[in-house]
C-alpha positions, 0 to 999 in steps of 0.5 A: 206245148210250144206257143207258136206265134201267128202274124197278123196281116192286112187281109185281102178284101175277099178274106175280110168279107168272109170274116164279115159273114162269120160275124153275121148274127144267125141267131136273131129271132124272127119278127112276130107275125111272120110264118112260124112253119119251118116248111114254109120258110124252107119253100121260101128260101128255095124260091129266093135261091132259084131267084139268085137272092142268096142272102134272103135264102140263107135268112129263110133257111136259118129261120127254118133251122131254128123252128124245125124238129124233124131230122130229115127236114132239118138235114135238107134245110141244112143242105140247102143253106150250105148250097147258098154258102158255096155260092158266096164262099169266094167273096164271103168270110168263113161260114162258121155257122155252116162249118160247125154243123154236125153233118155226120150222117148227111153225105151230101151236106158233108161233101158241100161243107167239104167243098166250102172248107176247100175254098176257104183253104182249110184243107185238113178239115175238108180232107176229113169230111170227104174221108167221112163221105168216102167211108159212107159211100166207098164206091163214089168216084167223086168222093174218091177223086176229091180225097186223092186231090186234097191229099196231094194238095195237103202234102204240097202245102206242108212241103212249101210250109216247111221249105227253107225259103218259107221258114226264113221268110216267116222268121223275117216277117215276125222279126219285122213286125213291130207289134209282135211280142218279145217272146215270139221275136226271140223264138224267131231270132233263135230259129234263124240261128238254126237255119243259118247252120244249114247251108240252104238256110244260110244262103237264103238268109244272105240272098233274102237281104238278111244282112241288114235285118241282122244289123238292125237286131244288133242295134236293139241292144237286147242281149238275146237279140244280139246273140241270135244275130251274131250266131246267125252271122257265124252260120252264114260265114262258116266255110263260105268265102264268098259270103264272108267277102260279100259283107262290109259290116265287120266294123259293127262286129268289132264294136259289139265284141268290145261291149262288157258282156262275156256271152256276147264277146264270146259269140263274136269271137266265134264269129271271127274264128268262122270268118278267118277259117273261111278266108284261110281255107281252114274250113275245107268245104266246097261250094262250087263255082262261086268259090272261083269268083273269090279273089285273094283274101290276104287284105281281109285277113290283114284288116282283121289282124290290125283291128284285133291289135288295136282292140288289145290296147284300147280303153274303149274295149271291155275286159271280156272283149280284150280277152276274146281279141287276145284269144283270136290272136293266140289261136290264129297268128302263130303257125300251127305246124312248124313245118310251115315256112310262112310265119309272116303273121307272127312277124307282123304282129311283133312289129305292129302289136308286141308293145301293145300286148306288153302294155296289157301285161304292165297294167296294174288293176289297183291303180287308176286309169288302167285298161279294163281287164278280167282276171284272165287278161294278163295271163292270156297276153303272157301266153300269146307272147310265148307263142309269138316267141316260139314261132320265130325261126332265127336269131335276128328275129329273136333279137328284134323281139328282145329289142322291142321288150327292153325298157330303161331301168332308170325311168322311175316313173314307169318302173312299176309298169315295166316290172309288171310287164316283166312279170308277163314275159316271165310267165310267157317267153321266159327266155326273154324275161330272164335275160331282162332280169339279168340286165344290170339294175333290174333285180336291184330295182325289184328288191327296192320296190319291195321296200317301197311305202306304197303297197302297190309297189310291193305287190308288183315287186313281190310278184316279179320276184316270184316269177323270176326265181324259177331258174336256180341261179335267180333263186339263189340270188334272191335266197341270199338277197331277198328272203329276209325282205319277203319275211319282213314284208309278210310280218309287217304288212296289213294288206292281205294281197301283199301278204299272201304274195310274200308267202308264195314268194317264200314258198317258191324259194323254199322249194327250189330243190324240187323233190330232192330230199337232200336239197331243202333250202329252209330248216326242217319243218319250215316248208310244212309251216308255210304249207299250213298257212297257205291252206288256211288262206285257201279255205278263207272263203271271205277272200276274193278268188284273185287272192285265194289263187295265190295260196294254190300257187304256194302249194304248187311249189310246196307240194314238191315235199312229200310231207306237205303232199300228205298233209294236204290230201289229209286236209279235206276242206283245203282240197275241196276249196282248191277243187271249187276254185278250179271250177271257177271262171278264173282260169289263171288258176288252172296251171297252179292246180294242175302242178299241185295235183301232179306233185301229189300223185308223183306223176311228173317225169322221173329219170331212171337212175342206174345203181352203177352211176349212183355209186360212181357219183358218190365215189366222185363226191358228186351230188346224188338226189335222194327220194323222200320216204313218203314218195314210195308207192304205198304212200302215193297210192294212199294219196290217190285214194284220198284225192279220189274220195275228195272229188278230184275227178269232177274238178278235172272234168271241169278244167279240161272243158275250159274253152280258153287259151289258158288251158295250154298244152303244158297244162293239158299234159299235166292233167293227162299225167294226173288222170294216168296216175288215178287210173293206175289201180283197176279198182278206181277206174269205175269211179273215174268213169262214174264222174265223167273222167272217161269223156274228159280224157278224149280231148286230152288224148286228141289235142296237146303236146305229144307226151300229153296225148300219149299219157291221156291215151294210156289212161283211156286204154286202162279204163277201156280195158276193164270197163264197159266202154258203152258206160264209160264213153256214152253215145258217139264218144265211144268212136272217138276213143279208137284213134288214141288207142291205136296211137299206143300201138306204135312201136315207139311206145313201151310194152305196157302201153302196147298191151293195154292198148290191145286189151281195150281194142279187144274190148271195143271190137267185141261190141259191134261191127261199126266199132270194128270197122272204125278200128280198121279205118284207123289202120290198126290191123298191120300193128295188131298182126305185128304184135301177134309175133311178139316174143312177150307172151302177154302182148302176143295173147292180147293181140291174138284176142283182138284179132279174134274179135276182128275176124268177123270183118270181111276185110280181115277174112280177105287178108287170111285168104291171101296167098304168100303169107303165114297169118293162118299158119300162125293161128294154127300153130298158136292152138298148141301153145302152153298159154291157155288163154292164147290157145283159146283166142287162136282157136276161136279165131280159126273157128270163126274164120272157117265158118265164114270162109270155106276155102280156109278149111282146105287152106288150113290143111296146107299150111302145116303137116301137123294140122291133124295132130293139132286138131286132135289136141284141141278136141281132146283138150280138158278145158271146155272152152278150148275143146268147143272151138276145136270141135266147131273147126271140125264141124266147119271142115265137114261142112266146107263142101270139100269131100276129100277133106271130110273123108280124111277127117272121118277116116282118122282118130277124130271119128273115135273122138267124136264118138266118145264125146257124143256118147257121154252122158249129159252134163251141164258143164260140158253140154255145149261140147257134147252137143257140137260133137253129136252135130258133127256126127250127124253131119258126117252121116248126112254126107254118107261117111258113116252109118247110124248104129243099128241092132241086129 
């Protein structure tokens, strides 16, 4: 049961006096020598009552109750004492001696107790007493009137108790009570969070001076109370510009976000996101006239932006707070739509904050006096740098960006930080970083640092070499000048952190040829040895996550080699170790894991090469890429099966849920590609659904790059086409699937995507009306109709099956009733196609349409002169399902109120066919057909078109 706290208050005098009466000692024995006859005590009490001496009367009645054994007399005494209590109830405490009496049979006493309880405010108990009274005397008007009045009062009290004002005030009272215990205060604080998420509650908190109270909660320093206060602020600020502008406490929130607590930092980040959305209009809710009073919010937005930029490079800010400040900048500074001409926030951030972001990238955790950071901080900063670069529109703006990023290679005191910042640029705006790497002396500086005696110099330099060797030209330079150096570092160093980075550098250089079998950089077998060492490091759980993730970086490069792929998926401990790391808090690992999975499933983009071009290239002695023998389809399928068995789906679902800017659009696209490859075999789709893959695909299909959304939608289509959608996408998620599926109907999508989208929409449309309406709202109907005219048999069949499930919607029926189109004619003609599945779908659609709209029965005879012949072919079909649909159409025509049409049917060969089918012996396999034929004959008899068979 819930432990609901009751707040103690200073009670009014009348209530206190009632409590004093409750503590009255009714059980004190009478004195020796006093009368021992209860009748005498009763009579004495009556005299005192008549004289107005209520307390003395109560004393006498109480003594009488102690002595009395006769039930009738006892009931009278109780009733009399109740009358005394009623005299005192306005100034006396709760008369428990009266309230607790068993008065089930004495209606007068019950009613008096009811009156006492009502005056005490115990309406529910009073209601029960008068209810019992009205049961004993159902015609008593006084009881009935009291019953009605108390019922109305109880409802009014409940309404007041549960009203928003009352709930808000109750929570404030509990939080302000210094004597209230901790659990009840935390419960009240969390209740405020819930109230703040409702507009009425948020407004009441704001108007009832709730902001100072919430600020007091922040000052407590208690995590639960601070979180509740921040989340309440977020509810108040969501979508309401006036309330946001009405507060001057944001400085407090900056300091709160800076604390070293991940949950508090994340909650404060959400609060600032709500504030930003409210000020920018990202939340489109409208709150009436008060919105018109709000002035331009640009000043507030600018102050927030400046504060966040200050937090980025401040030593007073924790790693978690810095992460969230960078996250807010990444989400809100660059334009979401490149068509928007205003990118002033990006320009402002570059001018006032680019050096601060680069400072974060240049930090080296192993050195003293560095900024507090998490394992994700520097990569988040790189993502922000990349997005700012992408948001620029012209060369002068890009030149300014590059100018800010420049550093002097001759400044040896700052070299190590500059090289680390360069690594950040290479992971973000690679074009900027690559240009800096090309400057004279930079690459030489990296090589020189690799030979430094300081381990931290070696570690930073090796990382920079790894990131700078992405371009083939750089890789070639390093292969020529740095491979021996990396090998030397790998062999000599005793520092595991440096050793594994050197190993990854070798891995990246060894994979410079990509998946081209003929472009191997190292000798045969070298990449397999490197991969084996990576797997060994990956499985070493004694190492910290930050170091082990570099092993996955190495595999992300090496798995471009098919031999390495096969070895990796056969190594169950290595796969499990990678999946476990993918679920960790270190989100810098997401990209490397996604790359490895894409390589192992061969789901990367492949260009189709025409054989003629290959021959031409060979003739002109140009390089022709070669496919590794283990990259053929059967090897890929085996790897997919091994990965599914190893638990890849559970890892993918966790990765997709990562609420972090490190889950970039590029990473999402790779995850979508992996899902699509895993869902290729229909037998595996149940496994994907069972581990939550269906749900995980929905956000990938709704957000991300254009290619990524298409791949995720295609994977959804594969799953929805063969699985029970209610199991694959439980609850309300099933409605979110519709939009991605409809997007695959676009003419630019390929035929396979069109076909599988139609199959999945058919499956969804067969479930319920709500889903059918959702499909129509997403404007899928014109696309489905278009594919019904498609030349490809499978696509045309799938579109017709989908339409068959949609014709129960009134909107679809109305389109078939419209004049001047060939929709109905197309369905009729499809009934005689060679494709039996297409015939069945078209006949089913006609059967449902003619049942729902009688006018279509007549219209069907006008769209083609062969309608009668087509109908006869349907009801003579050797497939019972098709024959059944044809017979239903015949029945709908007979039942269409068109007597001429019905007469025409019975004058044709259709009557003879119906008679033959109807006279057939009962047959379980064809019984439904026989029954419908008999129903048609009965209908014809009812219309007077045929007569029943009679014997002479």
